[in-house]
Structures are given as structure tokens and as C-alpha cells.
Legacy VTK file of the C-alpha trace (Angstrom):
# vtk DataFile Version 3.0
C-alpha trace
ASCII
DATASET POLYDATA
POINTS 65 float
33.590 36.875 5.227
36.012 35.915 2.519
34.609 35.738 -0.992
34.150 32.437 -2.799
36.674 33.309 -5.531
39.219 34.546 -3.023
38.852 31.356 -0.977
39.311 29.291 -4.142
42.418 31.250 -5.105
43.855 30.884 -1.592
43.241 27.160 -1.665
44.552 26.491 -5.171
46.942 29.372 -5.833
50.584 28.750 -6.629
51.943 31.829 -4.888
51.419 33.477 -1.534
50.255 36.980 -2.518
46.589 36.376 -1.684
47.526 34.776 1.627
49.753 37.771 2.424
46.803 40.104 1.649
44.614 38.083 3.998
47.212 38.419 6.760
47.603 42.147 6.068
43.852 42.744 6.345
43.808 40.755 9.590
46.499 43.041 11.013
44.603 46.119 9.850
41.356 45.009 11.482
43.149 43.992 14.682
44.749 47.432 14.799
41.369 49.097 14.280
39.849 47.117 17.164
42.442 48.375 19.644
43.100 51.823 18.180
41.929 53.662 21.307
44.571 51.901 23.394
47.611 53.036 21.383
49.707 56.149 21.790
49.861 58.503 18.831
53.491 57.627 18.140
52.667 53.917 18.088
49.824 54.505 15.659
52.031 56.600 13.372
54.792 53.968 13.367
52.314 51.155 12.767
50.613 53.079 9.968
53.953 53.617 8.221
54.756 49.920 8.497
51.313 48.914 7.210
51.579 51.296 4.245
55.030 49.896 3.387
53.702 46.341 3.549
50.699 47.222 1.410
52.921 48.925 -1.153
55.011 45.746 -1.401
51.897 43.613 -1.754
50.434 45.788 -4.479
53.707 45.624 -6.416
53.987 41.838 -6.103
53.481 39.719 -9.193
50.891 36.996 -8.872
50.002 34.032 -11.012
46.932 32.987 -9.019
44.371 34.974 -10.974
LINES 1 66
65 0 1 2 3 4 5 6 7 8 9 10 11 12 13 14 15 16 17 18 19 20 21 22 23 24 25 26 27 28 29 30 31 32 33 34 35 36 37 38 39 40 41 42 43 44 45 46 47 48 49 50 51 52 53 54 55 56 57 58 59 60 61 62 63 64
């Protein structure tokens, strides 16, 4: 469940960083749900991509908070 302050920021924010975090977490949880169905190479590639995306998100400047 998304927190009250996060929901407020998503609704009234002027940039998309919080929305991008929400999407990133959705991808992470979707990956976790199907982790047993992936080959090791697929998991490694997906992990690298997720880490790169998270690094970009953490470096992004936000004005929402």
C-alpha cells in the first residue's frame, strides 16, 4: 500500500521522479513473483538493468518534496 504522503506527492508533484520510483518498484515486485521461471542469465541481465535504472532514479533531482 502506498503511503499517504507518497500518494499526495504523486498526485500534486511537478516532476515524474516519484512516479518513476513507483513504476520501478512495480517491476521489481513483478520480477520477484516470477523469479523461479527465469534462467540465470535472464536474471543477471535484468538485475543489471534494474540497478542502472535505480541509480538514475536516485541521482535525479526532484522538486516534489
